[in-house]
DSSP file (Angstrom, degrees, kcal/mol; ACC not computed):
  #  RESIDUE AA STRUCTURE BP1 BP2  ACC     N-H-->O    O-->H-N    N-H-->O    O-->H-N    TCO  KAPPA ALPHA  PHI   PSI    X-CA   Y-CA   Z-CA
    1    1 A M              0   0    0      0, 0.0    59,-0.1     0, 0.0    57,-0.0   0.000 360.0 360.0 360.0 127.2  -10.2    4.2    0.6
    2    2 A G     >  -     0   0    0     58,-0.1     4,-2.1     1,-0.1    58,-0.2  -0.185 360.0-111.4 -72.2 169.0  -10.3    0.7    2.4
    3    3 A S  H  > S+     0   0    0      1,-0.2     4,-2.1     2,-0.2     5,-0.1   0.803 117.4  55.0 -77.3 -25.1  -13.4   -1.4    2.6
    4    4 A I  H  > S+     0   0    0     55,-0.2     4,-2.5     2,-0.2    -1,-0.2   0.911 107.6  50.0 -67.6 -38.4  -13.6   -0.9    6.4
    5    5 A D  H  > S+     0   0    0      2,-0.2     4,-2.6    54,-0.2    -2,-0.2   0.929 111.9  48.1 -66.3 -42.2  -13.6    2.9    5.9
    6    6 A K  H  X S+     0   0    0     -4,-2.1     4,-2.9     1,-0.2    -1,-0.2   0.945 112.1  49.9 -60.1 -43.9  -16.5    2.5    3.2
    7    7 A I  H  X S+     0   0    0     -4,-2.1     4,-1.9     2,-0.2    -2,-0.2   0.880 110.8  48.9 -70.9 -33.2  -18.5    0.2    5.6
    8    8 A I  H  X S+     0   0    0     -4,-2.5     4,-2.9     2,-0.2     5,-0.2   0.954 112.6  49.0 -57.2 -54.9  -18.1    2.7    8.5
    9    9 A R  H  X S+     0   0    0     -4,-2.6     4,-2.6     1,-0.2    -2,-0.2   0.877 110.5  50.0 -52.6 -43.5  -19.2    5.5    6.2
   10   10 A L  H  X S+     0   0    0     -4,-2.9     4,-2.7     2,-0.2     5,-0.2   0.937 111.6  47.5 -57.1 -50.9  -22.1    3.6    5.0
   11   11 A I  H  X S+     0   0    0     -4,-1.9     4,-2.7     1,-0.2    -2,-0.2   0.922 113.1  48.1 -59.7 -48.3  -23.3    2.8    8.6
   12   12 A L  H  X S+     0   0    0     -4,-2.9     4,-2.9     1,-0.2    -1,-0.2   0.924 111.2  51.2 -65.4 -45.0  -22.9    6.4    9.8
   13   13 A A  H  X S+     0   0    0     -4,-2.6     4,-2.3    -5,-0.2    -2,-0.2   0.897 113.2  45.5 -60.4 -40.7  -24.9    7.7    6.6
   14   14 A A  H  X S+     0   0    0     -4,-2.7     4,-2.7     2,-0.2    -2,-0.2   0.940 113.2  49.7 -73.0 -40.8  -27.8    5.2    7.3
   15   15 A S  H  X S+     0   0    0     -4,-2.7     4,-2.2    -5,-0.2    -2,-0.2   0.928 111.3  47.1 -56.6 -47.0  -27.9    6.0   10.9
   16   16 A I  H  X S+     0   0    0     -4,-2.9     4,-2.4     2,-0.2     5,-0.2   0.923 112.0  51.5 -58.9 -44.5  -27.9    9.7   10.4
   17   17 A A  H  X S+     0   0    0     -4,-2.3     4,-2.9     1,-0.2     5,-0.2   0.915 109.2  50.4 -62.6 -39.7  -30.7    9.4    7.7
   18   18 A V  H  X S+     0   0    0     -4,-2.7     4,-1.5     1,-0.2     6,-0.2   0.926 111.0  48.5 -61.6 -43.6  -32.8    7.3   10.1
   19   19 A L  H  <>S+     0   0    0     -4,-2.2     5,-1.9    -5,-0.2     6,-1.5   0.870 115.1  46.3 -64.3 -37.6  -32.5    9.9   12.9
   20   20 A Y  H ><5S+     0   0    0     -4,-2.4     3,-1.3     4,-0.2    -2,-0.2   0.955 114.8  44.7 -65.4 -50.3  -33.4   12.7   10.4
   21   21 A F  H 3<5S+     0   0    0     -4,-2.9    -2,-0.2     1,-0.3    -1,-0.2   0.702 111.2  51.9 -74.7 -19.0  -36.3   10.9    8.9
   22   22 A T  T 3<5S-     0   0    0     -4,-1.5    -1,-0.3    -5,-0.2    -2,-0.2   0.481 114.6-115.8 -94.1  -0.3  -37.8    9.8   12.2
   23   23 A G  T < 5S+     0   0    0     -3,-1.3    -3,-0.2    -4,-0.3    -2,-0.1   0.704  79.0 127.1  77.9  21.7  -37.6   13.3   13.5
   24   24 A T  S   <S+     0   0    0     -5,-1.9     2,-0.4    -6,-0.2    -4,-0.2   0.914  81.7  26.5 -72.2 -42.9  -35.1   12.6   16.2
   25   25 A V  S    S+     0   0    0     -6,-1.5     2,-0.3    -9,-0.2    -2,-0.3  -0.917  81.6 152.6-108.3 144.9  -32.9   15.4   14.9
   26   26 A S     >  +     0   0    0     -2,-0.4     4,-0.9    -3,-0.1     3,-0.5  -0.920  32.3  44.6-155.0-177.6  -34.4   18.2   13.0
   27   27 A G  H  > S-     0   0    0     -2,-0.3     4,-2.0     1,-0.2     5,-0.2  -0.423 114.6 -25.8  75.7-156.1  -33.8   21.9   12.3
   28   28 A T  H  > S+     0   0    0      1,-0.2     4,-2.7     2,-0.2    -1,-0.2   0.908 141.3  51.9 -58.4 -51.3  -30.4   23.3   11.3
   29   29 A V  H  > S+     0   0    0     -3,-0.5     4,-1.7     1,-0.2    -1,-0.2   0.816 109.2  52.5 -66.0 -34.5  -28.5   20.5   13.1
   30   30 A G  H  X S+     0   0    0     -4,-0.9     4,-2.0     2,-0.2    -1,-0.2   0.911 109.6  47.8 -63.9 -43.5  -30.7   17.9   11.1
   31   31 A L  H  X S+     0   0    0     -4,-2.0     4,-2.2     1,-0.2     5,-0.3   0.913 112.5  48.5 -64.8 -43.8  -29.9   19.5    7.8
   32   32 A V  H  X S+     0   0    0     -4,-2.7     4,-2.0     1,-0.2    -1,-0.2   0.893 113.2  47.6 -64.9 -37.6  -26.2   19.6    8.5
   33   33 A L  H  X S+     0   0    0     -4,-1.7     4,-1.9     2,-0.2    -1,-0.2   0.851 110.7  50.8 -69.3 -33.4  -26.2   16.1    9.6
   34   34 A L  H  X S+     0   0    0     -4,-2.0     4,-1.8     2,-0.2    -2,-0.2   0.880 110.0  50.4 -70.2 -39.9  -28.2   14.9    6.5
   35   35 A I  H  X S+     0   0    0     -4,-2.2     4,-2.0     2,-0.2     5,-0.2   0.899 110.1  51.6 -67.9 -42.7  -25.7   16.8    4.2
   36   36 A L  H  X S+     0   0    0     -4,-2.0     4,-2.1    -5,-0.3    -2,-0.2   0.910 108.3  52.0 -62.1 -37.1  -22.9   14.9    6.1
   37   37 A A  H  X S+     0   0    0     -4,-1.9     4,-2.1     2,-0.2    -2,-0.2   0.846 107.7  51.0 -62.6 -40.1  -24.7   11.7    5.5
   38   38 A V  H  X S+     0   0    0     -4,-1.8     4,-2.4     2,-0.2    -1,-0.2   0.850 110.8  48.7 -68.8 -36.9  -24.9   12.4    1.8
   39   39 A V  H  X S+     0   0    0     -4,-2.0     4,-2.5     2,-0.2    -2,-0.2   0.865 110.6  49.5 -71.9 -36.3  -21.2   13.1    1.6
   40   40 A F  H  X S+     0   0    0     -4,-2.1     4,-1.3    -5,-0.2    -2,-0.2   0.931 112.4  49.0 -67.7 -39.1  -20.4   10.0    3.4
   41   41 A F  H  X S+     0   0    0     -4,-2.1     4,-1.7     2,-0.2    -2,-0.2   0.921 113.9  45.0 -55.5 -52.3  -22.6    8.0    1.1
   42   42 A L  H  X S+     0   0    0     -4,-2.4     4,-2.2     1,-0.2     5,-0.2   0.889 112.9  49.6 -67.0 -39.9  -21.1    9.5   -2.0
   43   43 A T  H  X>S+     0   0    0     -4,-2.5     5,-1.1     1,-0.2     4,-0.8   0.787 109.6  52.3 -70.5 -23.3  -17.5    9.2   -0.9
   44   44 A S  H  <5S+     0   0    0     -4,-1.3    -1,-0.2    -5,-0.2    -2,-0.2   0.819 110.4  48.8 -76.6 -36.4  -18.1    5.6    0.1
   45   45 A L  H  <5S+     0   0    0     -4,-1.7    -2,-0.2     1,-0.2    -1,-0.2   0.863 117.4  38.6 -75.0 -36.0  -19.5    4.9   -3.4
   46   46 A V  H  <5S-     0   0    0     -4,-2.2    -1,-0.2     2,-0.2    -2,-0.2   0.606 102.3-133.5 -84.9 -12.7  -16.6    6.6   -5.4
   47   47 A S  T  <5S+     0   0    0     -4,-0.8     2,-0.3    -5,-0.2    -3,-0.2   0.828  70.4 104.7  53.9  39.1  -14.0    5.3   -2.9
   48   48 A F      < -     0   0    0     -5,-1.1    -2,-0.2    -6,-0.2    -1,-0.2  -0.975  51.4-164.2-147.8 133.9  -12.4    8.5   -2.6
   49   49 A C    >>  -     0   0    0     -2,-0.3     3,-1.4     1,-0.1     4,-0.9  -0.977  13.5-152.4-114.2 119.6  -12.4   11.3    0.2
   50   50 A P  T 34 S+     0   0    0      0, 0.0    -1,-0.1     0, 0.0     0, 0.0   0.718  93.9  61.1 -73.4 -15.1  -11.1   14.6   -1.0
   51   51 A L  T 3> S+     0   0    0      1,-0.2     4,-0.6     2,-0.1     6,-0.1   0.749  97.2  59.2 -80.1 -16.1   -9.9   15.4    2.5
   52   52 A Y  H <>>S+     0   0    0     -3,-1.4     5,-2.1     1,-0.2     4,-0.8   0.858  95.0  65.3 -75.5 -31.8   -7.5   12.4    2.6
   53   53 A A  H ><5S+     0   0    0     -4,-0.9     3,-0.9     1,-0.2    -1,-0.2   0.921 100.3  45.5 -61.1 -48.6   -5.5   13.6   -0.4
   54   54 A P  H 345S+     0   0    0      0, 0.0    -1,-0.2     0, 0.0    -2,-0.1   0.803 119.9  42.8 -66.1 -24.7   -4.0   16.9    1.0
   55   55 A F  H 3<5S-     0   0    0     -4,-0.6    -2,-0.2    -3,-0.2    -3,-0.1   0.503 109.6-123.5 -97.5  -1.5   -3.0   15.1    4.2
   56   56 A G  T <<5 +     0   0    0     -3,-0.9     2,-0.3    -4,-0.8    -3,-0.2   0.813  54.1 157.3  58.0  36.7   -1.7   11.9    2.5
   57   57 A I      < +     0   0    0     -5,-2.1     2,-0.3    -6,-0.1    -1,-0.2  -0.703  15.8 174.9 -85.7 144.4   -4.0    9.6    4.3
   58   58 A S        -     0   0    0     -2,-0.3    -5,-0.0     2,-0.1     0, 0.0  -0.964  22.1-173.3-143.9 131.3   -4.9    6.3    2.9
   59   59 A T        +     0   0    0     -2,-0.3   -55,-0.2     2,-0.1   -54,-0.2   0.250  52.9 117.3-106.1  13.5   -6.9    3.5    4.5
   60   60 A R  S    S-     0   0    0    -58,-0.2   -58,-0.1     1,-0.1     2,-0.1  -0.529  76.0-104.5 -71.1 145.2   -6.2    1.0    1.7
   61   61 A P        -     0   0    0      0, 0.0     2,-0.3     0, 0.0    -1,-0.1  -0.462  38.6-110.2 -71.1 147.7   -4.3   -2.1    3.0
   62   62 A K              0   0    0      1,-0.1    -3,-0.0    -2,-0.1     0, 0.0  -0.533 360.0 360.0 -83.5 144.0   -0.8   -2.1    2.1
   63   63 A K              0   0    0     -2,-0.3    -1,-0.1     0, 0.0     0, 0.0   0.416 360.0 360.0 -89.0 360.0    0.5   -4.6   -0.5
């Protein structure tokens, strides 16, 4: 996973978390988005997205 991909995932995760904890989104939609934010956060920390592997996607810069 490339650094731009990590940054985008972290920004999305933070934005979703802010929306959830301020009460802008709530209920089932809020919980689904919060789970998605946690997944974005974790995948950016470990630099691996399990959905990229089966499709052969890589966002790392080519050497």
